[in-house]
TORDREN-857924 format. One record per atom (N, C-alpha, C, O, CB): y, z, x; residue in one letter; residue number from 1. Coordinates in steps of 0.02 Angstrom, whole numbers, plus 50000, padded with zeros to 5 digits. Glycine has a CB too. Layout:
> v_w_u_resn_resi
> Y_Z_X_a_NUM
...
//
This chain:
> v_w_u_resn_resi
> 57472_55137_55612_m_1
> 57413_55177_55598_m_1
> 57431_55250_55605_m_1
> 57462_55270_55654_m_1
> 57354_55158_55646_m_1
> 57413_55291_55555_s_2
> 57429_55362_55557_s_2
> 57382_55399_55604_s_2
> 57329_55373_55623_s_2
> 57425_55392_55486_s_2
> 57402_55460_55622_h_3
> 57360_55502_55666_h_3
> 57292_55513_55634_h_3
> 57240_55512_55667_h_3
> 57394_55569_55680_h_3
> 57292_55526_55567_q_4
> 57229_55539_55532_q_4
> 57183_55478_55537_q_4
> 57123_55486_55549_q_4
> 57242_55557_55458_q_4
> 57210_55419_55527_e_5
> 57169_55359_55531_e_5
> 57140_55349_55601_e_5
> 57082_55332_55609_e_5
> 57209_55297_55511_e_5
> 57180_55360_55653_s_6
> 57156_55349_55721_s_6
> 57104_55402_55741_s_6
> 57058_55386_55779_s_6
> 57214_55351_55770_s_6
> 57110_55463_55716_s_7
> 57062_55515_55734_s_7
> 56997_55509_55694_s_7
> 56947_55540_55712_s_7
> 57093_55584_55723_s_7
> 56999_55470_55642_q_8
> 56939_55463_55600_q_8
> 56910_55393_55602_q_8
> 56874_55372_55557_q_8
> 56955_55483_55528_q_8
> 56927_55355_55655_e_9
> 56902_55287_55660_e_9
> 56826_55288_55660_e_9
> 56793_55330_55691_e_9
> 56928_55254_55724_e_9
> 56799_55240_55626_f_10
> 56727_55233_55621_f_10
> 56702_55189_55678_f_10
> 56724_55132_55685_f_10
> 56706_55203_55553_f_10
> 56658_55215_55718_d_11
> 56630_55178_55774_d_11
> 56562_55151_55751_d_11
> 56512_55186_55753_d_11
> 56622_55223_55839_d_11
> 56562_55090_55729_e_12
> 56502_55059_55701_e_12
> 56445_55057_55751_e_12
> 56387_55069_55733_e_12
> 56517_54989_55677_e_12
> 56459_55042_55813_a_13
> 56407_55039_55864_a_13
> 56377_55107_55876_a_13
> 56316_55114_55884_a_13
> 56435_55010_55930_a_13
> 56419_55158_55878_q_14
> 56394_55227_55888_q_14
> 56352_55249_55829_q_14
> 56299_55280_55838_q_14
> 56453_55276_55898_q_14
> 56374_55233_55768_e_15
> 56335_55250_55709_e_15
> 56268_55214_55709_e_15
> 56216_55244_55692_e_15
> 56375_55232_55645_e_15
> 56267_55151_55727_a_16
> 56205_55112_55729_a_16
> 56157_55142_55781_a_16
> 56097_55146_55770_a_16
> 56219_55038_55745_a_16
> 56184_55162_55838_a_17
> 56143_55193_55890_a_17
> 56113_55258_55866_a_17
> 56054_55272_55877_a_17
> 56183_55205_55955_a_17
> 56154_55298_55831_y_18
> 56129_55361_55804_y_18
> 56072_55348_55755_y_18
> 56019_55380_55758_y_18
> 56186_55401_55769_y_18
> 56081_55301_55709_l_19
> 56030_55286_55660_l_19
> 55967_55258_55692_l_19
> 55911_55273_55670_l_19
> 56057_55236_55608_l_19
> 55975_55219_55744_r_20
> 55918_55189_55778_r_20
> 55879_55242_55818_r_20
> 55818_55240_55821_r_20
> 55941_55134_55826_r_20
> 55915_55290_55848_d_21
> 55884_55338_55893_d_21
> 55860_55402_55860_d_21
> 55822_55441_55890_d_21
> 55932_55355_55946_d_21
> 55881_55414_55799_t_22
> 55864_55477_55764_t_22
> 55804_55466_55719_t_22
> 55800_55416_55683_t_22
> 55925_55503_55723_t_22
> 55755_55512_55721_p_23
> 55697_55504_55677_p_23
> 55719_55501_55603_p_23
> 55764_55537_55581_p_23
> 55648_55563_55687_p_23
> 55686_55458_55566_v_24
> 55702_55449_55495_v_24
> 55698_55515_55457_v_24
> 55739_55529_55414_v_24
> 55654_55397_55463_v_24
> 55648_55556_55475_e_25
> 55640_55621_55441_e_25
> 55702_55665_55450_e_25
> 55721_55702_55405_e_25
> 55578_55657_55467_e_25
> 55733_55661_55508_t_26
> 55793_55700_55522_t_26
> 55852_55676_55480_t_26
> 55889_55716_55452_t_26
> 55811_55698_55596_t_26
> 55860_55611_55476_i_27
> 55915_55583_55437_i_27
> 55906_55599_55363_i_27
> 55953_55619_55330_i_27
> 55920_55506_55448_i_27
> 55845_55590_55338_l_28
> 55832_55606_55268_l_28
> 55843_55680_55255_l_28
> 55870_55699_55203_l_28
> 55761_55585_55248_l_28
> 55821_55723_55301_g_29
> 55831_55794_55293_g_29
> 55904_55812_55290_g_29
> 55924_55854_55249_g_29
> 55798_55831_55351_g_29
> 55945_55782_55332_n_30
> 56017_55794_55330_n_30
> 56046_55775_55262_n_30
> 56086_55812_55233_n_30
> 56052_55755_55385_n_30
> 56024_55718_55236_h_31
> 56049_55696_55171_h_31
> 56024_55742_55115_h_31
> 56061_55757_55068_h_31
> 56027_55624_55158_h_31
> 55962_55764_55120_l_32
> 55936_55810_55069_l_32
> 55977_55874_55067_l_32
> 55994_55898_55013_l_32
> 55863_55826_55083_l_32
> 55994_55901_55125_f_33
> 56033_55963_55126_f_33
> 56103_55952_55100_f_33
> 56130_55996_55067_f_33
> 56036_55990_55197_f_33
> 56134_55895_55114_v_34
> 56200_55881_55085_v_34
> 56195_55877_55009_v_34
> 56238_55904_54974_v_34
> 56228_55814_55113_v_34
> 56143_55844_54984_l_35
> 56134_55839_54912_l_35
> 56121_55908_54881_l_35
> 56146_55923_54827_l_35
> 56077_55791_54895_l_35
> 56081_55949_54914_l_36
> 56068_56016_54888_l_36
> 56132_56058_54886_l_36
> 56144_56095_54839_l_36
> 56015_56052_54932_l_36
> 56174_56050_54937_q_37
> 56238_56085_54937_q_37
> 56283_56060_54881_q_37
> 56317_56099_54849_q_37
> 56274_56077_55005_q_37
> 56282_55995_54869_l_38
> 56321_55966_54816_l_38
> 56300_55994_54748_l_38
> 56343_56012_54708_l_38
> 56314_55890_54816_l_38
> 56236_55998_54736_a_39
> 56211_56027_54673_a_39
> 56233_56100_54666_a_39
> 56255_56121_54612_a_39
> 56135_56022_54668_a_39
> 56227_56138_54720_a_40
> 56247_56208_54718_a_40
> 56322_56215_54703_a_40
> 56342_56259_54665_a_40
> 56231_56243_54784_a_40
> 56362_56172_54732_l_41
> 56434_56174_54719_l_41
> 56450_56157_54646_l_41
> 56493_56188_54616_l_41
> 56471_56126_54765_l_41
> 56414_56109_54618_r_42
> 56426_56091_54548_r_42
> 56405_56148_54502_r_42
> 56437_56160_54450_r_42
> 56387_56026_54530_r_42
> 56352_56183_54520_l_43
> 56330_56241_54480_l_43
> 56379_56299_54486_l_43
> 56385_56340_54441_l_43
> 56260_56263_54500_l_43
> 56413_56303_54543_a_44
> 56460_56359_54555_a_44
> 56529_56347_54523_a_44
> 56570_56393_54520_a_44
> 56469_56369_54629_a_44
> 56541_56287_54499_e_45
> 56605_56273_54466_e_45
> 56611_56316_54403_e_45
> 56560_56338_54375_e_45
> 56613_56198_54449_e_45
> 56672_56327_54381_s_46
> 56682_56367_54321_s_46
> 56721_56325_54270_s_46
> 56781_56314_54279_s_46
> 56721_56433_54337_s_46
> 56688_56302_54218_p_47
> 56617_56309_54203_p_47
> 56575_56263_54247_p_47
> 56599_56215_54276_p_47
> 56603_56295_54129_p_47
> 56511_56280_54251_a_48
> 56465_56240_54291_a_48
> 56465_56168_54266_a_48
> 56465_56155_54206_a_48
> 56393_56269_54289_a_48
> 56464_56121_54313_n_49
> 56460_56050_54296_n_49
> 56385_56032_54291_n_49
> 56356_56005_54338_n_49
> 56497_56005_54348_n_49
> 56356_56048_54234_l_50
> 56284_56041_54225_l_50
> 56259_55968_54230_l_50
> 56209_55956_54263_l_50
> 56264_56069_54158_l_50
> 56294_55920_54199_p_51
> 56269_55851_54206_p_51
> 56268_55827_54279_p_51
> 56220_55794_54299_p_51
> 56313_55804_54165_p_51
> 56319_55843_54317_a_52
> 56321_55822_54387_a_52
> 56266_55858_54426_a_52
> 56231_55826_54466_a_52
> 56390_55837_54419_a_52
> 56259_55923_54415_a_53
> 56207_55961_54451_a_53
> 56138_55934_54434_a_53
> 56096_55927_54478_a_53
> 56211_56036_54433_a_53
> 56127_55919_54371_q_54
> 56061_55893_54350_q_54
> 56046_55826_54383_q_54
> 55989_55814_54405_q_54
> 56059_55886_54274_q_54
> 56096_55782_54387_l_55
> 56085_55717_54419_l_55
> 56065_55727_54493_l_55
> 56019_55694_54517_l_55
> 56149_55674_54414_l_55
> 56101_55770_54528_v_56
> 56086_55781_54599_v_56
> 56017_55813_54607_v_56
> 55978_55793_54650_v_56
> 56140_55825_54631_v_56
> 56002_55864_54566_i_57
> 55938_55898_54570_i_57
> 55881_55849_54556_i_57
> 55830_55849_54591_i_57
> 55935_55957_54521_i_57
> 55888_55808_54505_d_58
> 55837_55758_54489_d_58
> 55828_55707_54545_d_58
> 55772_55686_54560_d_58
> 55855_55721_54424_d_58
> 55883_55688_54577_t_59
> 55879_55640_54633_t_59
> 55843_55671_54693_t_59
> 55801_55638_54724_t_59
> 55949_55617_54653_t_59
> 55860_55733_54709_v_60
> 55826_55767_54764_v_60
> 55752_55775_54749_v_60
> 55710_55764_54792_v_60
> 55859_55836_54778_v_60
> 55736_55794_54688_a_61
> 55666_55802_54668_a_61
> 55628_55736_54677_a_61
> 55572_55735_54701_a_61
> 55660_55826_54595_a_61
> 55659_55681_54657_a_62
> 55627_55616_54665_a_62
> 55616_55599_54738_a_62
> 55563_55574_54757_a_62
> 55669_55561_54631_a_62
> 55666_55614_54780_m_63
> 55660_55600_54852_m_63
> 55604_55642_54883_m_63
> 55564_55617_54921_m_63
> 55726_55614_54887_m_63
> 55603_55706_54866_v_64
> 55552_55751_54894_v_64
> 55482_55731_54869_v_64
> 55434_55730_54908_v_64
> 55567_55825_54876_v_64
> 55477_55715_54805_n_65
> 55412_55694_54778_n_65
> 55389_55629_54810_n_65
> 55330_55621_54825_n_65
> 55416_55687_54703_n_65
> 55434_55582_54819_a_66
> 55416_55517_54847_a_66
> 55399_55523_54921_a_66
> 55352_55491_54945_a_66
> 55473_55466_54837_a_66
> 55437_55563_54957_g_67
> 55426_55570_55029_g_67
> 55369_55615_55046_g_67
> 55332_55603_55094_g_67
> 55488_55594_55062_g_67
> 55361_55669_55007_g_68
> 55307_55716_55018_g_68
> 55302_55739_55090_g_68
> 55353_55752_55123_g_68
> 55241_55685_54998_g_68
> 55242_55744_55114_e_69
> 55230_55768_55182_e_69
> 55259_55723_55236_e_69
> 55269_55745_55293_e_69
> 55156_55775_55193_e_69
> 55274_55661_55218_r_70
> 55303_55616_55267_r_70
> 55374_55637_55286_r_70
> 55401_55612_55335_r_70
> 55304_55545_55239_r_70
> 55404_55682_55248_l_71
> 55472_55706_55264_l_71
> 55472_55753_55324_l_71
> 55525_55772_55349_l_71
> 55502_55742_55204_l_71
> 55413_55771_55348_g_72
> 55409_55808_55410_g_72
> 55400_55883_55401_g_72
> 55382_55907_55347_g_72
> 55469_55796_55449_g_72
> 55412_55917_55455_e_73
> 55396_55988_55459_e_73
> 55438_56032_55412_e_73
> 55418_56089_55399_e_73
> 55406_56012_55529_e_73
> 55493_56008_55387_h_74
> 55537_56048_55345_h_74
> 55527_56036_55270_h_74
> 55566_56060_55229_h_74
> 55609_56035_55363_h_74
> 55475_55999_55251_v_75
> 55465_55981_55181_v_75
> 55459_56043_55137_v_75
> 55484_56043_55081_v_75
> 55403_55938_55173_v_75
> 55427_56096_55161_d_76
> 55422_56157_55121_d_76
> 55489_56189_55110_d_76
> 55502_56219_55057_d_76
> 55374_56207_55154_d_76
> 55533_56185_55159_l_77
> 55601_56211_55152_l_77
> 55639_56171_55098_l_77
> 55675_56201_55058_l_77
> 55638_56207_55219_l_77
> 55632_56105_55098_y_78
> 55665_56064_55047_y_78
> 55639_56083_54978_y_78
> 55677_56089_54930_y_78
> 55652_55989_55061_y_78
> 55573_56091_54973_r_79
> 55543_56109_54908_r_79
> 55568_56178_54884_r_79
> 55583_56187_54825_r_79
> 55467_56110_54913_r_79
> 55572_56224_54930_s_80
> 55596_56292_54913_s_80
> 55669_56291_54890_s_80
> 55686_56321_54840_s_80
> 55587_56339_54973_s_80
> 55711_56256_54927_a_81
> 55782_56251_54909_a_81
> 55790_56216_54842_a_81
> 55831_56235_54801_a_81
> 55822_56214_54964_a_81
> 55750_56165_54831_l_82
> 55752_56129_54767_l_82
> 55731_56175_54710_l_82
> 55763_56176_54658_l_82
> 55706_56067_54769_l_82
> 55678_56214_54719_a_83
> 55656_56261_54667_a_83
> 55710_56313_54652_a_83
> 55720_56330_54594_a_83
> 55591_56296_54690_a_83
> 55744_56337_54703_e_84
> 55798_56385_54691_e_84
> 55854_56354_54651_e_84
> 55881_56385_54605_e_84
> 55825_56411_54758_e_84
> 55871_56292_54667_l_85
> 55924_56259_54629_l_85
> 55902_56245_54557_l_85
> 55942_56250_54511_l_85
> 55944_56193_54663_l_85
> 55840_56227_54548_q_86
> 55815_56216_54480_q_86
> 55819_56280_54439_q_86
> 55838_56278_54381_q_86
> 55743_56190_54482_q_86
> 55803_56336_54470_q_87
> 55808_56401_54436_q_87
> 55881_56417_54421_q_87
> 55897_56442_54367_q_87
> 55777_56457_54478_q_87
> 55926_56404_54468_a_88
> 55997_56416_54457_a_88
> 56023_56372_54400_a_88
> 56065_56394_54361_a_88
> 56037_56403_54522_a_88
> 55998_56311_54396_y_89
> 56018_56266_54342_y_89
> 55996_56295_54275_y_89
> 56034_56295_54227_y_89
> 55988_56196_54353_y_89
> 55935_56318_54271_v_90
> 55909_56348_54209_v_90
> 55952_56408_54188_v_90
> 55969_56415_54130_v_90
> 55835_56368_54217_v_90
> 55968_56451_54237_r_91
> 56011_56509_54222_r_91
> 56079_56487_54198_r_91
> 56106_56515_54150_r_91
> 56018_56553_54284_r_91
> 56108_56436_54230_a_92
> 56174_56412_54211_a_92
> 56173_56382_54141_a_92
> 56219_56390_54102_a_92
> 56201_56362_54261_a_92
> 56119_56347_54126_t_93
> 56111_56317_54060_t_93
> 56105_56371_54007_t_93
> 56135_56366_53954_t_93
> 56050_56270_54058_t_93
> 56066_56423_54022_a_94
> 56057_56478_53974_a_94
> 56122_56516_53962_a_94
> 56134_56539_53907_a_94
> 56002_56526_54000_a_94
> 56163_56521_54013_s_95
> 56225_56560_54006_s_95
> 56279_56522_53966_s_95
> 56328_56551_53945_s_95
> 56253_56578_54074_s_95
> 56269_56456_53957_t_96
> 56317_56417_53918_t_96
> 56299_56414_53845_t_96
> 56338_56391_53803_t_96
> 56323_56347_53946_t_96
> 56239_56437_53829_n_97
> 56215_56435_53759_n_97
> 56228_56500_53724_n_97
> 56212_56507_53665_n_97
> 56141_56419_53755_n_97
//
């Protein structure tokens, strides 16, 4: 086993405990922010990877729309970040035409 493998071992019990003990809204929020970062990175590529960015943006929009207020106290932040990415997507699309 390499050093990298041993330092990155997956502790299934620890992961299960984290998922069990952490509020669902927190876990979903973490995933939403990762997805928002992913979309931003795809838009920042040269040239922008518009199909990938659009897929991620559409997925985040669906999650935010489906979860709504149940996503907790940060739902307005998710909506704001999503709106900014949607605007960046529109700008990136316009600059390729």
